[in-house]
C-alpha positions in Angstrom: 181.1 113.2 105.4 183.4 116.0 107.0 183.0 118.6 104.1 179.0 118.3 104.9 179.5 118.2 108.6 181.0 121.8 108.5 179.2 123.0 106.0 175.7 122.4 107.8 177.4 123.3 111.3 177.5 127.4 109.4 174.5 127.1 107.3 172.2 130.1 107.6 168.7 129.9 107.1 168.5 133.7 106.1 170.0 133.6 103.0 167.7 130.9 101.7 164.4 132.8 102.9 165.4 136.5 101.1 166.0 134.4 98.5 162.2 133.3 99.1 161.2 136.6 99.4 162.4 138.1 96.5 160.9 135.3 94.5 157.5 135.5 96.2 157.3 139.1 95.5 158.2 138.1 91.9 155.0 136.6 92.1 152.3 139.2 93.7 154.0 141.2 91.0 153.4 138.8 88.4 149.5 138.0 89.6 149.6 142.4 89.6 150.5 143.3 86.1 148.3 140.6 84.8 145.3 141.8 86.5 146.3 145.5 85.0 146.8 143.9 82.1 143.4 142.2 81.6 141.4 144.9 82.6 143.7 148.1 81.2 145.2 146.5 78.3 143.6 143.3 76.8 140.1 144.2 77.6 139.7 147.6 76.7 141.2 146.4 73.1 138.2 143.3 73.0 135.8 145.8 74.5 136.5 148.2 71.5 135.4 146.0 68.6 138.4 145.8 66.7 138.5 142.6 64.5 139.6 141.0 61.4 143.0 139.3 60.8 145.2 142.1 62.5 143.3 141.7 65.7 143.4 138.3 66.1 146.8 138.2 65.9 147.1 141.1 68.3 145.2 139.3 70.9 146.4 136.0 70.5 150.2 138.0 71.7 148.2 139.7 74.3 146.6 136.6 75.7 150.2 134.8 75.2 151.7 138.1 77.5 148.8 137.3 79.7 149.2 133.8 80.2 153.4 133.7 80.6 152.7 136.0 83.5 150.2 133.7 85.1 153.2 130.8 84.8 155.9 133.2 86.5 153.1 133.9 89.5 152.8 130.3 89.7 156.2 128.9 89.8 157.6 131.9 91.2 155.4 131.2 94.4 156.3 127.3 94.2 159.9 128.5 93.6 159.6 130.2 97.0 158.3 127.6 98.3 160.9 125.2 98.2 163.4 127.7 99.2 161.7 128.4 102.1 160.5 124.8 102.6 164.3 123.7 102.7 165.8 126.6 104.6 163.6 125.0 107.6 164.4 121.8 107.1 167.7 122.9 106.8 167.8 124.9 110.2 165.8 121.7 112.1 169.1 119.0 110.7 171.7 121.4 112.2 170.1 122.2 114.6 169.5 117.9 115.5 173.0 118.5 115.0 174.2 121.1 117.0 172.3 119.4 119.9 174.1 115.7 118.8 177.3 117.0 119.4 176.6 119.1 122.6 175.5 116.1 124.2 178.0 114.1 122.9 180.0 116.3 125.0 178.3 116.2 128.0 178.6 112.1 128.0 182.2 113.0 128.1 183.2 112.4 123.7 184.6 113.8 121.6 184.1 114.8 117.9 186.0 115.4 115.7 186.4 118.3 112.7 184.8 115.9 110.9 181.5 114.7 112.8 183.0 111.4 114.0 183.0 110.9 117.4 185.3 109.1 119.3 185.9 108.0 122.8 188.3 110.2 125.7 192.0 108.7 124.7 193.4 106.2 127.2 196.1 108.3 129.8 199.3 105.8 129.3 198.3 104.2 133.0 195.0 103.3 131.4 197.1 102.1 127.6 198.8 99.1 129.8 196.3 98.4 132.1 193.7 95.4 130.2 191.3 96.3 132.9 191.1 100.1 132.9 190.2 99.2 128.9 187.4 96.6 129.1 186.0 97.8 132.2 181.8 98.3 132.0 182.3 102.1 132.5 184.4 102.3 129.1 181.7 100.0 127.5 178.7 102.1 128.4 180.7 105.2 127.6 181.6 103.3 123.8 177.6 102.5 123.4 177.2 106.4 124.1 179.4 106.5 121.2 177.5 105.4 119.0 174.3 106.9 119.6 176.2 110.0 119.2 177.4 108.5 116.1 173.9 108.2 114.9 172.6 111.3 116.3 175.0 113.2 113.9 174.9 110.9 111.3 171.0 111.4 111.2 170.9 114.8 111.6 173.6 114.7 108.3 171.5 112.5 106.5 168.3 114.7 106.9 170.3 117.8 105.4 171.4 115.9 102.4 167.9 114.8 102.3 166.3 118.1 102.1 168.7 119.4 99.6 168.9 116.7 97.5 164.4 117.2 97.3 165.1 121.0 96.9 167.2 120.2 94.0 164.9 118.0 92.1 162.1 120.1 93.0 163.5 123.1 91.2 164.7 121.3 88.7 160.5 121.5 88.1 160.6 125.1 87.6 163.0 125.9 85.0 162.3 128.7 82.1 161.9 126.2 79.5 158.3 126.6 79.4 158.4 130.1 78.7 160.3 129.9 75.6 158.6 126.9 73.7 155.5 128.8 72.1 152.9 126.8 71.9 148.9 127.6 71.8 147.3 126.0 74.6 149.2 123.6 77.7 151.9 125.8 79.2 149.4 127.1 82.1 148.0 123.1 82.8 152.1 121.9 82.5 152.7 124.6 84.8 149.8 123.5 87.2 151.6 119.9 86.9 154.7 120.7 87.9 154.3 122.6 91.0 152.4 119.8 92.2 155.1 117.6 90.8 157.5 119.8 92.9 155.3 119.9 95.8 155.3 116.1 95.9 159.1 115.9 95.9 159.2 118.0 98.8 156.6 115.5 100.9 154.6 118.1 100.4 151.5 116.5 98.0 148.6 117.2 100.3 148.9 120.1 102.0 145.8 120.9 104.6 143.0 122.9 103.3 139.5 122.5 105.2 136.6 120.4 103.8 134.3 122.7 102.2 131.3 122.1 105.3 132.0 124.7 107.5 132.5 128.6 106.4 133.8 129.5 109.7 136.3 127.4 109.9 137.7 128.0 106.6 137.3 131.6 107.4 139.6 131.2 111.0 141.9 129.0 108.6 143.3 131.3 105.8 142.9 134.5 108.9 145.5 132.5 110.4 147.6 131.7 107.6 150.6 134.7 107.2 150.6 136.7 104.0 153.1 134.6 103.0 151.3 131.9 103.5 148.5 133.2 102.0 150.3 133.8 98.3 151.4 130.7 98.1 148.2 128.9 98.9 146.5 131.0 96.1 149.6 130.3 94.0 149.8 126.4 93.7 146.0 125.6 95.4 143.7 127.2 93.9 141.0 124.7 92.7 140.7 123.9 96.4 141.1 128.1 97.9 138.5 128.5 95.4 136.0 126.5 97.2 135.9 127.2 100.7 132.5 129.5 101.6 133.7 132.0 103.9 136.6 133.3 102.6 136.5 136.8 100.9 135.0 136.9 97.3 138.7 138.4 96.2 140.6 135.9 97.3 137.8 133.1 95.5 138.1 134.6 92.6 141.5 135.2 92.1 141.9 131.5 92.8 138.9 130.3 90.5 140.4 132.5 88.0 143.4 130.8 88.1 141.9 127.2 88.5 139.5 127.7 85.3 142.7 129.4 83.5 144.6 125.8 83.7 141.8 123.5 83.3 140.5 125.0 80.2 144.2 124.7 79.3 144.7 121.1 80.1 140.8 120.2 78.3 142.4 122.4 75.3 145.3 120.7 74.9 144.2 117.0 76.4 142.4 114.4 75.2 139.8 112.2 76.4 141.3 109.1 76.4 143.0 107.6 79.9 140.8 110.3 81.7 137.7 108.2 82.5 135.7 110.3 80.5 134.2 110.6 76.6 135.1 112.4 74.0 131.8 113.8 74.7 131.7 115.1 77.3 135.5 116.1 77.3 134.1 118.5 74.6 131.4 119.6 76.6 133.4 120.9 79.5 135.7 122.4 77.4 132.9 124.3 75.5 131.6 125.4 78.6 134.1 126.5 80.4 135.5 128.4 77.0 131.5 130.2 77.5 132.4 131.0 80.8 135.6 132.5 80.9 134.1 134.7 77.9 132.0 136.0 79.7 133.9 136.6 82.3 136.6 138.5 80.4 134.4 140.8 78.4 133.8 142.4 81.9 137.6 142.5 82.9 136.7 146.4 82.1 133.4 146.8 84.3 132.8 149.6 86.0 133.3 149.9 89.8 130.4 147.6 91.3 129.8 146.1 88.2 133.2 143.3 88.9 132.3 139.9 88.3 134.0 138.0 91.0 133.9 134.1 90.5 132.4 132.8 94.0 132.5 128.9 92.4 132.3 126.7 89.2 132.8 123.5 88.6 133.0 122.0 85.5 132.4 117.9 86.4 129.5 118.1 87.9 125.9 117.0 87.2 126.7 115.2 84.1 128.1 118.2 82.0 125.8 120.4 83.3 128.2 122.0 85.2 127.8 124.8 88.1 129.1 128.7 88.3 128.4 131.2 91.2 129.5 134.7 89.9 129.0 137.6 92.2 128.4 140.9 89.6 129.7 143.0 92.4 131.7 142.7 96.4 129.1 140.8 98.2 131.5 141.4 101.2 131.4 145.2 101.5 128.1 146.0 99.8 125.0 147.1 101.4 122.3 144.9 99.7 123.3 141.5 98.7 120.9 139.5 97.1 121.2 135.6 95.6 119.2 134.9 92.2 118.9 130.7 92.1 117.5 129.8 88.9 115.1 126.9 87.7 115.1 124.6 85.3 117.2 124.2 82.1 120.2 126.4 83.5 123.9 124.9 83.1 127.0 126.9 83.2 126.6 127.4 79.3 123.7 129.7 80.6 126.4 132.1 82.2 125.4 134.9 79.7 121.6 134.8 80.2 122.5 134.4 84.3 124.8 137.9 83.8 122.2 139.5 82.0 119.3 139.0 84.7 121.3 139.5 87.5 122.6 143.2 85.6 119.2 144.2 85.2 118.5 143.7 89.1 121.0 145.3 90.2 120.1 148.0 88.1 116.7 148.2 89.2 117.8 148.2 92.9 120.3 151.4 92.1 117.7 152.8 90.5 114.8 152.5 93.7 118.0 153.0 95.8 118.7 156.6 93.7 120.3 159.4 96.3 122.1 157.4 98.5 125.3 155.5 98.3 123.9 152.0 98.8 125.9 149.3 96.9 124.6 146.1 95.7 125.8 143.1 94.9 123.6 140.1 93.0 124.8 136.8 93.0 124.0 134.0 90.2 124.0 131.1 92.2 123.9 128.1 89.7 124.6 125.3 92.5 122.9 122.7 92.2 121.6 120.4 89.6 118.7 122.1 87.6 116.3 119.9 85.8 116.5 119.6 82.1 113.4 120.3 80.9 110.3 123.0 81.8 108.4 122.1 84.8 105.7 122.0 83.0 106.0 118.8 81.7 104.7 117.0 84.5 105.8 113.5 83.4 109.3 114.2 83.7 109.7 112.3 87.4 113.1 114.1 87.8 110.9 117.5 88.3 108.4 116.9 89.3 109.7 115.3 92.6 111.7 117.3 95.0 114.8 115.4 94.8 117.2 117.5 93.1 115.7 120.7 95.5 117.1 118.6 98.3 120.3 117.7 96.7 121.5 121.2 96.7 119.8 122.3 99.6 122.6 122.4 101.8 124.9 124.1 99.4 122.9 127.0 99.3 122.3 127.4 103.5 125.8 126.4 103.5 126.9 129.2 100.8 124.9 131.9 102.1 126.6 130.8 105.5 129.4 131.9 104.5 128.3 135.0 102.5 127.8 136.2 106.4 131.4 135.1 107.5 133.0 137.1 104.8 130.4 139.8 105.3 130.9 139.6 109.1 134.9 139.5 109.0 135.1 142.7 106.4 133.1 144.5 109.3 129.9 144.2 106.8 126.5 143.0 107.6 124.4 143.9 104.2 120.9 143.6 103.5 120.2 139.5 101.8 117.7 138.7 100.3 117.5 135.0 98.2 115.5 135.0 94.4 114.2 131.9 93.0 112.8 131.4 89.7 110.9 128.2 88.4 112.3 125.3 90.4 114.8 127.5 91.8 111.9 128.3 94.0 111.4 124.5 95.4 115.3 124.2 96.5 115.0 127.7 98.7 112.1 126.6 99.7 113.6 123.0 100.8 116.8 125.4 101.9 115.1 127.6 104.3 113.2 125.1 105.6 115.7 122.8 106.5 118.6 123.5 109.0 118.6 126.9 110.4 117.4 128.3 107.3 119.0 130.5 105.3 119.4 133.6 107.1 117.9 135.8 104.9 116.3 139.4 105.3 114.1 138.3 102.6 112.7 135.9 100.6 111.8 135.7 97.1 109.8 132.9 94.8 109.3 133.7 91.4 106.9 131.8 89.4 107.4 129.4 91.5 105.5 125.1 91.2 105.9 124.9 94.7 108.5 125.3 97.7 108.1 121.7 99.6 106.2 123.2 102.6 102.9 124.5 103.0 103.1 128.1 104.9 105.7 130.9 104.7 106.4 130.9 108.1 107.8 127.1 107.6 110.9 129.0 105.9 112.6 130.3 109.3 111.5 133.6 108.2 108.8 136.4 109.2 106.2 135.6 106.7 106.3 139.8 106.4 109.6 139.1 104.5 108.7 136.2 102.1 107.2 138.0 98.7 106.2 136.1 95.5 105.0 136.8 92.2 103.1 135.2 88.8 102.7 136.3 85.2 98.8 135.7 84.5 99.7 133.9 81.7 103.1 131.9 82.8 102.3 128.0 82.2 103.6 127.3 85.3 100.3 127.2 86.9 99.8 123.7 85.7 102.2 122.3 87.4 101.8 124.6 91.1 100.8 122.6 93.9 101.0 118.7 92.5 104.1 117.8 94.0 106.4 120.4 95.1 104.5 121.9 97.8 101.3 124.5 98.0 101.0 127.6 96.0 102.7 130.0 97.2 100.4 132.6 95.7 97.2 131.1 97.8 96.2 133.5 101.1 97.1 130.0 103.4 100.4 129.9 102.5 101.0 133.7 104.0 103.4 135.8 103.2 102.4 139.0 100.3 102.0 138.6 96.1 104.1 141.9 94.7 102.7 143.2 91.4 103.9 141.4 87.9 103.2 142.8 84.8 105.1 140.8 82.1 103.9 137.6 80.1 105.2 134.3 80.3 107.5 132.2 82.7 110.8 134.0 81.8 109.4 137.4 81.2 110.0 139.1 85.1 112.8 141.0 83.9 112.2 142.8 81.2 113.3 146.1 81.1 111.4 148.9 82.5 108.3 146.2 83.5 107.1 146.6 87.3 108.0 143.3 87.3 111.7 143.8 87.6 111.3 147.3 89.0 109.7 145.1 92.2 112.9 143.5 92.7 114.8 146.0 92.5 112.5 147.7 95.1 112.9 143.6 97.4 116.8 143.8 97.1 117.2 147.4 99.0 114.5 147.0 101.6 112.0 149.4 100.5 108.6 147.6 99.9 107.6 146.4 96.7 103.7 147.3 95.2 101.6 144.6 96.3 98.1 143.0 95.3 96.0 140.6 97.4 96.7 137.5 97.6 94.7 134.5 95.9 92.0 133.2 97.8 92.7 129.0 98.2 90.3 127.0 96.8 90.3 124.7 99.9 92.5 122.7 101.7 96.0 122.0 101.0 96.4 118.9 98.7 97.8 115.8 100.8 101.4 114.4 99.6 
């Protein structure tokens, strides 16, 4: 006890905090190096058509280097958090100890160099006086002596507990994970290690807001210091990345790390004991592989073409998954468009969705040629899209508005979060929400509910119905509602049946824009007016319109 007492009195937290600062700098440096390696080394080589056995060996080594940097990033952040936590707790214990000693001295007690509290010595006269030794005052002082000793002992116990917990946490974060090369499992192990280290410190449940109020999430993030933000990004990426209202760059960094860790765990593990089937496990792994492949392919994208992974979930919707990806930064863009896809869209179809938003962005740039205006287009697959074409009316899950209504609140919250993040960046982008097929049904349900989508324009392409009968029900001026449909699009057989009136009709209101493509999915054909008109709407230029179709009679009763 004597040694611990003296050590705690002399403890200076500055040393541990300085060490934590150095570890945090290492973490940030590793993250920065990893990002540069992806965009300047691995990415260019992968996109340079280098093939063959040598290429495969090189890519494995390059991938391993990136994984090592990722591990250093995460575990160094955990070391920094551990050191800061121990320093703070030791300092609190020291403060409590000094207060206990000060109080004991105020009470007239003696605290020895070993931390033992004792009553003041009796005078020679008192030593020979039985009444003095047993007086009420002496007994009260003895009680205070016990209290003071308990306080000192508690402070010493707290200090030892903080030190022991920190030591145990640090033992999980050793470097052996870097010296045991293996194909899969290291990144997943790192994620587990840092969570276990947090549990050792009693930090298993850090506060992260629920993803329900984008403004509250943004305020929480802004309230954190840069060091705290770095720690949350490295240690809790799966929680941070899902928060609407946070900057796109923050969400992208968090979600990419979470994706790498989850995919590594799926590759190195099995479904046994996970509560899922082997088939679902495999689907999740394949979906994330396809998502990561697309992200990696765009690592070398030019300015404005970079991808931002704003949200993903491999476990949702019976393996269909969800992914929200922006091309171009929506926080700083002059114009932001959101595309909500329709039937049959899953996370496995990420490549196709990226092609569409790329074509939309290019069309918008052509429309804004000669200006410095920038464009971000977002693929929003944040709901359970129906599995089969909406034209097959026998499928009740498709024919009804249930899935659209289930996803409506998520879309409202996302567009609100987009506005919150833009406001924080000092920007207010022209925001348009596009949708295709059953996606128009979801957009209709979202726009009609709550306070709407906060969009400047709403665009419905090949709509089977939007759950409403009039454009004015979408919380938008009908002058800024646009719809289009190809003459031979088979969606016509379902339009107006169960999902709302036909938006193409004059009684619905709004505008019909010119389409010159064929079928249900040709609206993004390069060189078409269907695509060029979308580009004009994105940059707030009126598209070429055609007259609304005449209503054949009153809207159907539903």
